[in-house]
C-alpha positions in Angstrom: 70.6 -57.2 201.6 71.6 -60.3 199.7 70.7 -60.8 196.0 68.3 -63.6 197.0 66.4 -61.3 199.3 66.3 -58.6 196.6 64.8 -61.1 194.1 62.1 -62.2 196.6 61.3 -58.6 197.6 61.0 -57.6 193.9 58.6 -60.4 193.3 56.6 -59.6 196.5 56.3 -56.0 195.5 54.9 -56.9 192.1 52.0 -58.7 193.7 48.6 -57.2 194.1 47.4 -56.3 197.6 45.3 -59.4 197.7 48.2 -61.6 196.6 50.5 -60.0 199.2 48.0 -60.7 202.0 47.7 -64.3 200.8 51.5 -64.7 200.6 51.9 -63.3 204.2 49.2 -65.7 205.5 50.9 -68.6 203.8 54.4 -67.6 205.1 53.0 -67.3 208.6 51.5 -70.7 208.4 54.8 -72.2 207.2 56.7 -70.5 210.0 54.3 -71.5 212.7 54.0 -75.1 211.5 57.5 -75.9 212.7 58.2 -77.9 209.6 61.8 -78.4 208.5 63.1 -76.8 205.3 63.2 -80.1 203.6 59.5 -80.8 204.4 58.6 -77.4 203.1 60.5 -78.0 199.8 58.8 -81.3 199.3 55.4 -79.8 199.8 56.2 -76.9 197.4 57.5 -79.4 194.8 54.4 -81.4 194.9 52.3 -78.3 194.4 54.4 -77.2 191.5 54.2 -80.5 189.7 51.6 -79.2 187.3 53.5 -75.9 186.5 54.8 -75.6 182.9 58.3 -74.3 182.9 58.6 -73.7 179.2 59.0 -70.4 177.5 56.1 -68.0 178.0 57.1 -65.1 175.8 57.1 -62.8 178.8 59.7 -61.6 181.3 59.9 -63.0 184.8 58.8 -60.4 187.4 61.3 -61.7 189.9 64.6 -62.0 188.0 63.8 -60.1 184.8 64.9 -63.0 182.5 
């Protein structure tokens, strides 16, 4: 298993059951839509535009930083 997969799996496992189900639904939609990776990245970037990336005073559940 690669380090990237381990990070994603760690983040997935930290989700609640409801969040896991929502993630799986979203992932299945992305996979069945036949979109290219570049299209998917553009959509995600547009959704993340309002996310604050500054310090939060907490530890990231995915990478531990």
